[in-house]
PDB file of N, CA, C and O in Angstrom:
ATOM      1  N   UNK A   1      -4.965  16.112 -10.849  1.00  0.00           N
ATOM      2  CA  UNK A   1      -4.890  15.833  -9.130  1.00  0.00           C
ATOM      3  C   UNK A   1      -3.492  16.367  -9.135  1.00  0.00           C
ATOM      4  O   UNK A   1      -2.695  16.788  -9.973  1.00  0.00           O
ATOM      5  N   UNK A   2      -3.556  16.070  -7.188  1.00  0.00           N
ATOM      6  CA  UNK A   2      -2.522  16.998  -6.504  1.00  0.00           C
ATOM      7  C   UNK A   2      -2.526  16.117  -5.463  1.00  0.00           C
ATOM      8  O   UNK A   2      -3.503  15.468  -5.091  1.00  0.00           O
ATOM      9  N   UNK A   3      -0.899  16.086  -4.769  1.00  0.00           N
ATOM     10  CA  UNK A   3      -0.611  15.124  -4.091  1.00  0.00           C
ATOM     11  C   UNK A   3      -0.254  16.185  -3.015  1.00  0.00           C
ATOM     12  O   UNK A   3       0.113  17.341  -3.226  1.00  0.00           O
ATOM     13  N   UNK A   4      -0.461  15.479  -1.646  1.00  0.00           N
ATOM     14  CA  UNK A   4       0.518  16.326  -0.450  1.00  0.00           C
ATOM     15  C   UNK A   4       0.847  15.588   0.638  1.00  0.00           C
ATOM     16  O   UNK A   4       0.092  14.630   0.805  1.00  0.00           O
ATOM     17  N   UNK A   5       1.909  15.730   1.615  1.00  0.00           N
ATOM     18  CA  UNK A   5       2.491  14.939   2.409  1.00  0.00           C
ATOM     19  C   UNK A   5       2.163  15.458   3.757  1.00  0.00           C
ATOM     20  O   UNK A   5       2.650  16.533   4.107  1.00  0.00           O
ATOM     21  N   UNK A   6       1.454  14.854   4.469  1.00  0.00           N
ATOM     22  CA  UNK A   6       1.404  15.660   5.756  1.00  0.00           C
ATOM     23  C   UNK A   6       2.932  15.336   6.779  1.00  0.00           C
ATOM     24  O   UNK A   6       3.937  14.701   6.460  1.00  0.00           O
ATOM     25  N   UNK A   7       2.658  15.933   7.869  1.00  0.00           N
ATOM     26  CA  UNK A   7       4.198  16.189   8.798  1.00  0.00           C
ATOM     27  C   UNK A   7       4.043  14.891   9.737  1.00  0.00           C
ATOM     28  O   UNK A   7       4.704  14.779  10.769  1.00  0.00           O
ATOM     29  N   UNK A   8       3.163  13.960   9.326  1.00  0.00           N
ATOM     30  CA  UNK A   8       2.790  12.430  10.292  1.00  0.00           C
ATOM     31  C   UNK A   8       4.151  11.806   9.387  1.00  0.00           C
ATOM     32  O   UNK A   8       4.858  11.011  10.005  1.00  0.00           O
ATOM     33  N   UNK A   9       4.544  12.131   7.955  1.00  0.00           N
ATOM     34  CA  UNK A   9       5.519  11.276   7.445  1.00  0.00           C
ATOM     35  C   UNK A   9       6.855  10.883   8.311  1.00  0.00           C
ATOM     36  O   UNK A   9       7.435  11.748   8.968  1.00  0.00           O
ATOM     37  N   UNK A  10       7.189   9.880   8.281  1.00  0.00           N
ATOM     38  CA  UNK A  10       8.244   8.950   8.707  1.00  0.00           C
ATOM     39  C   UNK A  10       9.677   8.780   8.131  1.00  0.00           C
ATOM     40  O   UNK A  10      10.717   8.381   8.657  1.00  0.00           O
ATOM     41  N   UNK A  11       9.290   9.363   6.447  1.00  0.00           N
ATOM     42  CA  UNK A  11      10.648   9.328   5.995  1.00  0.00           C
ATOM     43  C   UNK A  11      10.926   7.681   5.468  1.00  0.00           C
ATOM     44  O   UNK A  11      12.077   7.255   5.568  1.00  0.00           O
ATOM     45  N   UNK A  12       9.976   6.887   4.976  1.00  0.00           N
ATOM     46  CA  UNK A  12      10.592   5.545   4.941  1.00  0.00           C
ATOM     47  C   UNK A  12      10.660   5.293   3.616  1.00  0.00           C
ATOM     48  O   UNK A  12      10.859   4.082   3.511  1.00  0.00           O
ATOM     49  N   UNK A  13      10.583   5.934   2.249  1.00  0.00           N
ATOM     50  CA  UNK A  13      10.647   6.122   1.021  1.00  0.00           C
ATOM     51  C   UNK A  13      10.074   4.960   0.054  1.00  0.00           C
ATOM     52  O   UNK A  13      10.503   4.665  -1.061  1.00  0.00           O
ATOM     53  N   UNK A  14       8.958   4.352   0.783  1.00  0.00           N
ATOM     54  CA  UNK A  14       7.891   3.363  -0.325  1.00  0.00           C
ATOM     55  C   UNK A  14       7.304   4.615  -0.912  1.00  0.00           C
ATOM     56  O   UNK A  14       7.174   4.342  -2.105  1.00  0.00           O
ATOM     57  N   UNK A  15       6.975   5.566  -0.760  1.00  0.00           N
ATOM     58  CA  UNK A  15       6.325   6.435  -1.815  1.00  0.00           C
ATOM     59  C   UNK A  15       7.439   6.941  -3.049  1.00  0.00           C
ATOM     60  O   UNK A  15       7.256   6.926  -4.266  1.00  0.00           O
ATOM     61  N   UNK A  16       8.304   7.262  -2.500  1.00  0.00           N
ATOM     62  CA  UNK A  16       9.356   7.434  -3.418  1.00  0.00           C
ATOM     63  C   UNK A  16       9.925   6.162  -4.803  1.00  0.00           C
ATOM     64  O   UNK A  16      10.157   6.262  -6.008  1.00  0.00           O
ATOM     65  N   UNK A  17       9.952   5.175  -3.918  1.00  0.00           N
ATOM     66  CA  UNK A  17      10.064   4.050  -4.607  1.00  0.00           C
ATOM     67  C   UNK A  17       8.796   3.776  -5.541  1.00  0.00           C
ATOM     68  O   UNK A  17       9.076   3.502  -6.708  1.00  0.00           O
ATOM     69  N   UNK A  18       7.434   3.810  -5.196  1.00  0.00           N
ATOM     70  CA  UNK A  18       6.567   3.246  -5.901  1.00  0.00           C
ATOM     71  C   UNK A  18       5.928   3.951  -6.975  1.00  0.00           C
ATOM     72  O   UNK A  18       5.279   3.475  -7.907  1.00  0.00           O
ATOM     73  N   UNK A  19       6.377   5.948  -6.554  1.00  0.00           N
ATOM     74  CA  UNK A  19       6.196   6.971  -7.601  1.00  0.00           C
ATOM     75  C   UNK A  19       6.961   7.811  -7.481  1.00  0.00           C
ATOM     76  O   UNK A  19       6.757   8.856  -6.864  1.00  0.00           O
ATOM     77  N   UNK A  20       8.368   7.382  -8.271  1.00  0.00           N
ATOM     78  CA  UNK A  20       9.470   8.670  -8.123  1.00  0.00           C
ATOM     79  C   UNK A  20       9.367   9.836  -8.927  1.00  0.00           C
ATOM     80  O   UNK A  20      10.149  10.784  -8.855  1.00  0.00           O
ATOM     81  N   UNK A  21       8.323   9.751  -9.750  1.00  0.00           N
ATOM     82  CA  UNK A  21       7.853  11.023 -10.674  1.00  0.00           C
ATOM     83  C   UNK A  21       6.885  12.183 -10.210  1.00  0.00           C
ATOM     84  O   UNK A  21       6.528  13.244 -10.721  1.00  0.00           O
ATOM     85  N   UNK A  22       6.570  11.425  -8.837  1.00  0.00           N
ATOM     86  CA  UNK A  22       5.903  12.604  -7.880  1.00  0.00           C
ATOM     87  C   UNK A  22       6.785  13.089  -6.420  1.00  0.00           C
ATOM     88  O   UNK A  22       7.124  14.247  -6.176  1.00  0.00           O
ATOM     89  N   UNK A  23       7.028  11.963  -5.602  1.00  0.00           N
ATOM     90  CA  UNK A  23       7.344  11.815  -4.195  1.00  0.00           C
ATOM     91  C   UNK A  23       9.049  11.763  -4.710  1.00  0.00           C
ATOM     92  O   UNK A  23       9.487  11.248  -5.738  1.00  0.00           O
ATOM     93  N   UNK A  24       9.935  12.592  -3.450  1.00  0.00           N
ATOM     94  CA  UNK A  24      11.397  12.474  -3.304  1.00  0.00           C
ATOM     95  C   UNK A  24      11.204  12.314  -1.690  1.00  0.00           C
ATOM     96  O   UNK A  24      10.225  12.484  -0.964  1.00  0.00           O
ATOM     97  N   UNK A  25      12.444  11.948  -1.455  1.00  0.00           N
ATOM     98  CA  UNK A  25      12.790  12.066   0.150  1.00  0.00           C
ATOM     99  C   UNK A  25      13.847  13.064  -0.081  1.00  0.00           C
ATOM    100  O   UNK A  25      14.906  12.984  -0.703  1.00  0.00           O
ATOM    101  N   UNK A  26      13.075  14.408   0.839  1.00  0.00           N
ATOM    102  CA  UNK A  26      14.223  15.748   1.166  1.00  0.00           C
ATOM    103  C   UNK A  26      15.159  15.928   1.811  1.00  0.00           C
ATOM    104  O   UNK A  26      15.580  14.925   2.386  1.00  0.00           O
ATOM    105  N   UNK A  27      15.789  17.011   1.994  1.00  0.00           N
ATOM    106  CA  UNK A  27      16.994  17.160   3.181  1.00  0.00           C
ATOM    107  C   UNK A  27      16.719  16.985   4.388  1.00  0.00           C
ATOM    108  O   UNK A  27      17.584  16.678   5.208  1.00  0.00           O
ATOM    109  N   UNK A  28      15.324  17.172   4.722  1.00  0.00           N
ATOM    110  CA  UNK A  28      15.072  16.783   5.313  1.00  0.00           C
ATOM    111  C   UNK A  28      14.522  15.339   6.388  1.00  0.00           C
ATOM    112  O   UNK A  28      14.220  15.196   7.572  1.00  0.00           O
ATOM    113  N   UNK A  29      14.600  14.636   5.412  1.00  0.00           N
ATOM    114  CA  UNK A  29      14.746  13.160   5.330  1.00  0.00           C
ATOM    115  C   UNK A  29      12.918  12.971   5.544  1.00  0.00           C
ATOM    116  O   UNK A  29      12.442  12.220   6.396  1.00  0.00           O
ATOM    117  N   UNK A  30      12.398  13.491   4.952  1.00  0.00           N
ATOM    118  CA  UNK A  30      10.987  13.330   4.883  1.00  0.00           C
ATOM    119  C   UNK A  30      10.200  13.430   3.828  1.00  0.00           C
ATOM    120  O   UNK A  30      10.391  14.595   3.478  1.00  0.00           O
ATOM    121  N   UNK A  31       9.268  12.863   2.928  1.00  0.00           N
ATOM    122  CA  UNK A  31       8.756  12.879   1.695  1.00  0.00           C
ATOM    123  C   UNK A  31       8.134  14.159   1.545  1.00  0.00           C
ATOM    124  O   UNK A  31       7.638  14.836   2.446  1.00  0.00           O
ATOM    125  N   UNK A  32       8.203  14.425   0.359  1.00  0.00           N
ATOM    126  CA  UNK A  32       7.642  15.689  -0.389  1.00  0.00           C
ATOM    127  C   UNK A  32       7.322  15.736  -1.588  1.00  0.00           C
ATOM    128  O   UNK A  32       8.104  15.298  -2.431  1.00  0.00           O
ATOM    129  N   UNK A  33       6.127  16.265  -1.941  1.00  0.00           N
ATOM    130  CA  UNK A  33       5.658  16.245  -3.180  1.00  0.00           C
ATOM    131  C   UNK A  33       6.784  16.970  -4.113  1.00  0.00           C
ATOM    132  O   UNK A  33       7.429  17.830  -3.513  1.00  0.00           O
ATOM    133  N   UNK A  34       7.147  16.750  -5.562  1.00  0.00           N
ATOM    134  CA  UNK A  34       7.812  17.462  -6.484  1.00  0.00           C
ATOM    135  C   UNK A  34       7.536  17.938  -7.861  1.00  0.00           C
ATOM    136  O   UNK A  34       8.247  18.468  -8.715  1.00  0.00           O
ATOM    137  N   UNK A  35       6.251  17.579  -7.820  1.00  0.00           N
ATOM    138  CA  UNK A  35       5.372  18.669  -8.962  1.00  0.00           C
ATOM    139  C   UNK A  35       4.447  19.185  -8.376  1.00  0.00           C
ATOM    140  O   UNK A  35       4.227  18.969  -7.184  1.00  0.00           O
ATOM    141  N   UNK A  36       3.691  20.014  -9.165  1.00  0.00           N
ATOM    142  CA  UNK A  36       2.411  20.821  -8.946  1.00  0.00           C
ATOM    143  C   UNK A  36       1.031  20.112  -9.104  1.00  0.00           C
ATOM    144  O   UNK A  36       0.083  20.200  -8.324  1.00  0.00           O
ATOM    145  N   UNK A  37       1.099  19.351 -10.329  1.00  0.00           N
ATOM    146  CA  UNK A  37      -0.147  18.745 -10.534  1.00  0.00           C
ATOM    147  C   UNK A  37       0.630  17.066 -11.028  1.00  0.00           C
ATOM    148  O   UNK A  37       1.715  17.050 -11.609  1.00  0.00           O
ATOM    149  N   UNK A  38       0.165  16.269 -10.816  1.00  0.00           N
ATOM    150  CA  UNK A  38       0.357  14.679 -10.651  1.00  0.00           C
ATOM    151  C   UNK A  38      -0.029  14.617 -11.974  1.00  0.00           C
ATOM    152  O   UNK A  38      -1.028  15.166 -12.439  1.00  0.00           O
ATOM    153  N   UNK A  39       1.105  13.660 -12.832  1.00  0.00           N
ATOM    154  CA  UNK A  39       0.959  13.792 -14.633  1.00  0.00           C
ATOM    155  C   UNK A  39      -0.207  12.688 -14.513  1.00  0.00           C
ATOM    156  O   UNK A  39      -0.435  11.978 -13.534  1.00  0.00           O
ATOM    157  N   UNK A  40      -0.791  12.708 -15.560  1.00  0.00           N
ATOM    158  CA  UNK A  40      -2.337  11.501 -15.835  1.00  0.00           C
ATOM    159  C   UNK A  40      -1.582  10.325 -15.616  1.00  0.00           C
ATOM    160  O   UNK A  40      -2.109   9.516 -14.851  1.00  0.00           O
ATOM    161  N   UNK A  41      -0.354   9.988 -16.149  1.00  0.00           N
ATOM    162  CA  UNK A  41       0.531   8.675 -16.666  1.00  0.00           C
ATOM    163  C   UNK A  41       0.803   8.465 -15.290  1.00  0.00           C
ATOM    164  O   UNK A  41       1.229   7.321 -15.129  1.00  0.00           O
ATOM    165  N   UNK A  42       0.725   9.125 -14.208  1.00  0.00           N
ATOM    166  CA  UNK A  42       1.634   8.801 -13.026  1.00  0.00           C
ATOM    167  C   UNK A  42       0.000   8.558 -11.653  1.00  0.00           C
ATOM    168  O   UNK A  42      -0.114   7.918 -10.608  1.00  0.00           O
ATOM    169  N   UNK A  43      -0.525   9.061 -12.097  1.00  0.00           N
ATOM    170  CA  UNK A  43      -1.841   8.960 -11.337  1.00  0.00           C
ATOM    171  C   UNK A  43      -2.424   7.289 -10.268  1.00  0.00           C
ATOM    172  O   UNK A  43      -3.072   7.134  -9.234  1.00  0.00           O
ATOM    173  N   UNK A  44      -1.796   6.427 -11.177  1.00  0.00           N
ATOM    174  CA  UNK A  44      -2.519   4.882 -10.596  1.00  0.00           C
ATOM    175  C   UNK A  44      -1.020   4.481  -9.663  1.00  0.00           C
ATOM    176  O   UNK A  44      -0.993   3.626  -8.779  1.00  0.00           O
ATOM    177  N   UNK A  45       0.076   5.251 -10.069  1.00  0.00           N
ATOM    178  CA  UNK A  45       1.469   5.188  -8.891  1.00  0.00           C
ATOM    179  C   UNK A  45       1.555   6.158  -7.850  1.00  0.00           C
ATOM    180  O   UNK A  45       2.191   6.019  -6.805  1.00  0.00           O
ATOM    181  N   UNK A  46       0.851   7.188  -8.205  1.00  0.00           N
ATOM    182  CA  UNK A  46       0.845   8.345  -7.143  1.00  0.00           C
ATOM    183  C   UNK A  46      -0.152   7.804  -6.094  1.00  0.00           C
ATOM    184  O   UNK A  46      -0.032   7.912  -4.874  1.00  0.00           O
ATOM    185  N   UNK A  47      -1.494   7.002  -6.996  1.00  0.00           N
ATOM    186  CA  UNK A  47      -2.591   6.589  -5.575  1.00  0.00           C
ATOM    187  C   UNK A  47      -2.065   5.445  -4.923  1.00  0.00           C
ATOM    188  O   UNK A  47      -2.175   5.425  -3.697  1.00  0.00           O
ATOM    189  N   UNK A  48      -1.425   4.330  -5.581  1.00  0.00           N
ATOM    190  CA  UNK A  48      -0.513   3.173  -4.625  1.00  0.00           C
ATOM    191  C   UNK A  48       0.320   4.106  -3.530  1.00  0.00           C
ATOM    192  O   UNK A  48       0.051   3.862  -2.354  1.00  0.00           O
ATOM    193  N   UNK A  49       1.047   4.879  -3.718  1.00  0.00           N
ATOM    194  CA  UNK A  49       1.912   4.864  -2.734  1.00  0.00           C
ATOM    195  C   UNK A  49       1.216   5.891  -1.496  1.00  0.00           C
ATOM    196  O   UNK A  49       1.630   6.083  -0.353  1.00  0.00           O
ATOM    197  N   UNK A  50       0.225   6.359  -2.064  1.00  0.00           N
ATOM    198  CA  UNK A  50      -0.953   6.551  -0.898  1.00  0.00           C
ATOM    199  C   UNK A  50      -1.576   5.750  -0.028  1.00  0.00           C
ATOM    200  O   UNK A  50      -1.745   5.987   1.168  1.00  0.00           O
ATOM    201  N   UNK A  51      -1.980   4.632  -0.729  1.00  0.00           N
ATOM    202  CA  UNK A  51      -2.662   3.874  -0.409  1.00  0.00           C
ATOM    203  C   UNK A  51      -1.769   2.793   0.833  1.00  0.00           C
ATOM    204  O   UNK A  51      -1.990   2.234   1.907  1.00  0.00           O
ATOM    205  N   UNK A  52      -0.882   2.940   0.028  1.00  0.00           N
ATOM    206  CA  UNK A  52       0.473   2.181   0.915  1.00  0.00           C
ATOM    207  C   UNK A  52       1.230   2.810   2.072  1.00  0.00           C
ATOM    208  O   UNK A  52       1.628   2.208   3.069  1.00  0.00           O
ATOM    209  N   UNK A  53       1.329   3.703   1.888  1.00  0.00           N
ATOM    210  CA  UNK A  53       1.741   4.934   3.289  1.00  0.00           C
ATOM    211  C   UNK A  53       1.103   3.973   4.484  1.00  0.00           C
ATOM    212  O   UNK A  53      -0.013   3.493   4.683  1.00  0.00           O
ATOM    213  N   UNK A  54       2.593   3.930   5.294  1.00  0.00           N
ATOM    214  CA  UNK A  54       2.216   2.951   7.000  1.00  0.00           C
ATOM    215  C   UNK A  54       2.133   3.809   7.719  1.00  0.00           C
ATOM    216  O   UNK A  54       2.259   3.468   8.895  1.00  0.00           O
ATOM    217  N   UNK A  55       1.898   5.282   7.470  1.00  0.00           N
ATOM    218  CA  UNK A  55       1.392   6.003   8.547  1.00  0.00           C
ATOM    219  C   UNK A  55       0.213   7.364   7.979  1.00  0.00           C
ATOM    220  O   UNK A  55      -0.349   8.329   8.496  1.00  0.00           O
ATOM    221  N   UNK A  56       0.307   6.573   6.325  1.00  0.00           N
ATOM    222  CA  UNK A  56      -1.437   7.604   5.952  1.00  0.00           C
ATOM    223  C   UNK A  56      -0.792   9.338   5.828  1.00  0.00           C
ATOM    224  O   UNK A  56      -1.435  10.376   5.979  1.00  0.00           O
ATOM    225  N   UNK A  57       0.280   9.219   5.593  1.00  0.00           N
ATOM    226  CA  UNK A  57       0.534  10.761   5.374  1.00  0.00           C
ATOM    227  C   UNK A  57       0.175  11.601   3.893  1.00  0.00           C
ATOM    228  O   UNK A  57       0.088  12.789   3.584  1.00  0.00           O
ATOM    229  N   UNK A  58       0.013  10.223   3.132  1.00  0.00           N
ATOM    230  CA  UNK A  58      -0.056  11.072   1.505  1.00  0.00           C
ATOM    231  C   UNK A  58      -1.559  11.113   1.031  1.00  0.00           C
ATOM    232  O   UNK A  58      -2.066  10.005   0.853  1.00  0.00           O
ATOM    233  N   UNK A  59      -2.120  11.896   0.865  1.00  0.00           N
ATOM    234  CA  UNK A  59      -3.287  12.726   0.052  1.00  0.00           C
ATOM    235  C   UNK A  59      -3.050  12.777  -1.187  1.00  0.00           C
ATOM    236  O   UNK A  59      -2.036  13.395  -1.513  1.00  0.00           O
ATOM    237  N   UNK A  60      -3.925  12.130  -2.309  1.00  0.00           N
ATOM    238  CA  UNK A  60      -3.818  12.049  -3.405  1.00  0.00           C
ATOM    239  C   UNK A  60      -5.329  12.597  -3.915  1.00  0.00           C
ATOM    240  O   UNK A  60      -6.285  11.941  -3.500  1.00  0.00           O
ATOM    241  N   UNK A  61      -5.566  13.551  -4.633  1.00  0.00           N
ATOM    242  CA  UNK A  61      -7.186  14.126  -4.798  1.00  0.00           C
ATOM    243  C   UNK A  61      -7.180  15.226  -5.854  1.00  0.00           C
ATOM    244  O   UNK A  61      -8.227  15.800  -6.154  1.00  0.00           O
TER     245      UNK A  61
END
């Protein structure tokens, strides 16, 4: 499973607070994925972060 963050990200930090093992707010103030593959134990929280993103900038597949 891989996660991606589009350029639509507004940097609200919800994904980082929901799944800090996968997402971080980068130097430019927007979210970034910090792992190549989402660890199996974090798949549910990564999907929760995608589902709750206010601008639908996160894709997990």
